[in-house]
N, C-alpha and C positions, 0 to 999 in steps of 0.2 A: 219593431219590437225586438226584445232580446232573442238572439238566435236560438231556434228550437222551441220558442214559446209562441202560442197562437191565441187568437181571440177565444177559442174554446177552452184554453187553459184558464183564462180569466173567468169564463163562465163556470167552469168546474169548481173553482175555489170560491165562487160567489162574489168576485170583485169586478165583473164586467161593467156594470153601470158606473161604479166608482171610477174605474180606470178611463172610461170614455168621457166622463163628465168634463175634464179640461178641454177635450177636443170639441165637444158640443159648444163650449164657450168660445173657442177659436172660430167656429163657424158663425156664431152670433156676431163676432167682431169683423166678419167679412172675409175670413180665410177659407180656403178649400183644403180639405185634409184627405190624404191617402195614407193608409196604414199597411206597412209590409208585415204580413202575418205568415206563420209557419204551420197553419192548420192543414191537416190531412183529410178532415171531415168537412161537411158543409159549414160554411161560415155563418155565424149568427146574424140575424137582422141588425142593421146598424142605423143610427139616427141619420136624418137627412143632412146631406152635405159631407158625410164621411164615407169613404170608399175603401174597400180592402183589396190589397194586391197580394195574391198568394205566391209564396216561395216555399215549396214543401220541403226541400232538402237543404237544411242549413249548412251541410258540409260543402255545398257548392257556392257559398256566399262570396268567395273570392271573385267569382265571375259576375257578381251583381252589376258592376258598372257597364258590362257589355250585354248581359242578359236583359236588363231593364234600363237601357240607355234612355228610353223615353221619359223615365222618371227624372233623370238629370236635366232634361229639357223643360219639363213641366214645373218642377219645384223651384220656389224662391229660397226656401230654407229647409235643410234636413235637420231632423231632431231625433236623438236616441231616447229610448225609454229607460235604459239602464246603462251602466258602464261595461257590463259583461260582454266581452268580445266586441267592444265598440270599434275596434280597429278596422273591421270590415267596412263599417259605415264611414269612418273618417277617410279611409282609402278611396271609397267610391266618391265621396264629396270632393276630394282633391282632384280626381280624374274628371269629374263633371264640372269642376270649377264653380262649386256652389258652397255657400257658408253652411256650417253645421254647428248646432248646439249640442254638446255632449251633456245631456241631462241625466242625472242619476239620483235615486232615492237612498243609495248607499254606494260606497266604493268597493268593488269586488276585491281588489288587491289588498285593501286594508282589512277586510273581513277574513281573507285567507291567511294573512300574516298573524292576525290576532288568534284565530281558532286553530291553525295548523302549524304555526311557526314559519320561519324563513327557510323552508326546504328548497332544494334545487328547483322543483317543479313550481313552487310559489314564486321564486325569484324570476324564473323564465316568464311566468304569466305577467308579473309586474312590469317586466321590460317591455312587453308588447302593449300592455294597457297604458304605460307611461307615454309611449309613442302616440297612442290615440288621443290622450289628453293634450299633448303638445301640438298635435296636428289640428285639433278642433279649433274652430273660429272663436268659440267661447265655451266655458264650462260652467255647469250649474250643479251645485251640491247642496245638501239640506242643512248642514251645520257649519259653524265657524271652525270647529275642531277638524272636520274632514277637509275643509278648504285649506287649513294650515298643513295638514298631512299631505295633501296633493302638491302644495307649493314646495314643501321640504323634500318629499320622497320622489316626486315625479318632475321636479324642477320646472313647474309651470308658473309664469309670472302672476303676481297677485291681481293685477288689473284685468287679467283674463278670466277670473273666477268670480262668480256671483253666488251668494248664499241665498237660496230660496227653499224654505222648509217644505215638508210634506203638508198637505192641507187636510182640514176636517170640514165636512159639511155640517155646520152648527145648526142648520135648520132641521136636520133630522137627528143628529147626535146631541141630545139635550136631556135634562132631567125630566122624568115622567112621574110626577107625584101620584098620579092615578093608578100606577102599576104597583101591585102588592109585592113586597120583598119576601124572599125565601129566608127563613130564620137560619142564622149561622152559615151563610152562603158565601162562597168565594168563587170568582170566575177568572179565567185567563183565556187568551186568544193567541194562536200561533200554530205553525206546522209541528207535527209530532215527530221531532227530530232531536238528537242528543243535545245540540247547542242550546235548545230552549230549556233544558234541565227541569222538565215537568216531574221527573222522579223526586227532585228536592221538594217540589210543591206538594206532592202526594204525601211524602214523609212528614212534612210540616203539618198538614191537615190531619194526619193520623193522631197527632198529639192534642187535637181540639175535639172534645167530646161533642158529638152531634153535628159535626161540620159536614156540609155538602160542598163538593168541588165540581165545578163545571168547566170543561175545556172545549173550546170551539176550534176546530182545525182537523186536518187529516195528515197521515204520514206513516212511515215505516215502524215507528215506535209504539203504535197503538196496542199491539198484543202485549208487549212488555209492560206498558203502563196499566193495562187492565189486570195483568197478573199481580203486579205490585200492589195495586189498590185492593185486590181480593185478599192478598196475604196480610195487609195491614188493616183490613176491615174499614176502608175509607169508602164513603158513599160518593162514587165518581160517576159523573155523566159525561161521556164523550159524544158530543153532538155532531161531529164531522164538520164539513164545510157548510156555511150558512150564507145566503145572499147578504151583501153588505148592508142593504137597506132594512134587513130584518134584525140586525144586531142591536140597535138602540133599545128595543123593547126587552130583549134577552138580558142585556147589560143591566138595565134598570130593575130587573127582577132579583138582582144579587146585591149583597151588602158591601162587598169589597172586591176590587180588581187587583190581581197580582201578576207580576211579570218577573220571572226568575232566570232569564237567559244569561248565558255566559258572555254573549256579545249581542249588541244591538247598534244599528246605525242611527236611525231616527224613527223609532217604532210607531207606526200608524195606530196600532191597536191601543197603545197606552194613551195617545192623545185623544182618541175617540172615547175611551173610558173616562178620561178627565173631563171632556166636554159634556158627558152624561152626568157629571157630578158625583161619580163614585170615588170614595177615598181609595187611593192607589198605593200599593206597596210594591217596591221594586228592589231587585238586587243591584248593588252598586256596580256601575260600569260607565265607560266614557259616553256611550250613547244615551244613558239614563240621566246622568248628572247635568246635562244641558237642558233637561226638561223639568226635573223635579228639584225643588229647593226643599230639603229635608225639614219637615215640621211646619212648612208653610203651605205648599200645594200638593204634598205627597209625603210618603214615608220610605226612606232608604235604609236597607239592611245589608249585612254581609252575606255571602253565599254559603249559608249554613242552615240546615233544616231546623235546628232548635231555635236559632235567632229569628228565622222566618216565621216559625210558629208563634213566638212571643209577639212579633209585630202584628201578625194577623189577629191574634187574640185581643190585643189592644184595640185595633180598629173595629173589631166585631162588638166590643163592649162600650167604648168611649163615644157616646153620641155627640158630645160637645166638640171633641177633636174632629170627628167625622164631618160635622157641619162646617167647621173652620176650613179644613182641607178642601172640602167640596166647593165652597164658594170661591176660594182662591184658585182652584184648578180650572173652574169654568171661566173665570175672568182671564186667566193666563192664556187659555186656548183661544178665546175670542179675540184677544188683543194681538196674538202672534200667528195663529194658524187658520184663521177663517178663510174659507175657499176663495172668496172674491178678492181678498187682500193678496193671497198667494198668486192667483191667476193674473192680477194686474202686474205683478212683478215679472212673471214669466213672459207675458204678452209684450211688455215693454222691451225685454231683451230681444225677442224675435223681431219686433218692429224695427229695432235698431240694426238688425243684421241684414235686412232685405237689400240694402244698397251697398253691401260690403264689396270693396274693390280688391281683386286679387293682384 
């Protein structure tokens, strides 16, 4: 797992079952799985075939190859969950002489460069992350754009990178016609942090009479968003963290999904909303444009509260447009991001790494 992140972190944000789902599939295919976790509290109960190895102090990760050398003997393949500080794991795999798949749902170095600029600290981080990508036996990123960025920025050969998108469980994320919609309702999902630009969304909803805005997620911006909504008289519901399996019903209670982030890598929340058949409005960014074809399976606008408001008003009123976007969005997700299709790609990569010769 990402250094400092534990199974209880996944449980707290409501994503534990979703994050474990791929590893349950590994077990079904005959693999044995051990997860290195940084929990300080009791570890949640895990599905059969999955074991947790506790490493409480991530600051000592440099000593992982020696502290847990039995893992090096036991494992056939090492796999990261994200690229964040993945160097510790590629270093361990190198000493253990075991193949490692550097898997990530976004590239931390690209995120930092986009949101903070190329500061000295960001450049230093990228130098270390680039070494991790080059040391990895194989790299797995979610989009073609990120694969090209890693090739160009980190000088990783094209043949060493596979594009495997984030998955959606389309068996639970689906339209629910039996669920009643809230009139003039907009929903969004994400951490309550500045990069998500929920303030823009609140300002946009303030211009729509009778609009209800629901945001699922938790974070340090909660108080600021509550104050802004109160000032602008927006009916805002901040639901906090919700278990992933409960999201489909809540999504289906709303008319429109909106994502207004300054940056996105490959947003799971957007894909899940598309799978549920919600007409989706998104602010233009690199992580959005590889998912939404404007006017076909979603609606893209610039990062401006007035323009966002106009887009939301259109989607809240135009039933024919909503139905067109909804059908295309569902089809797009099923064809490209269905769980079993994505898992087959990842399992194929790991199967091919077992007999890697150093």
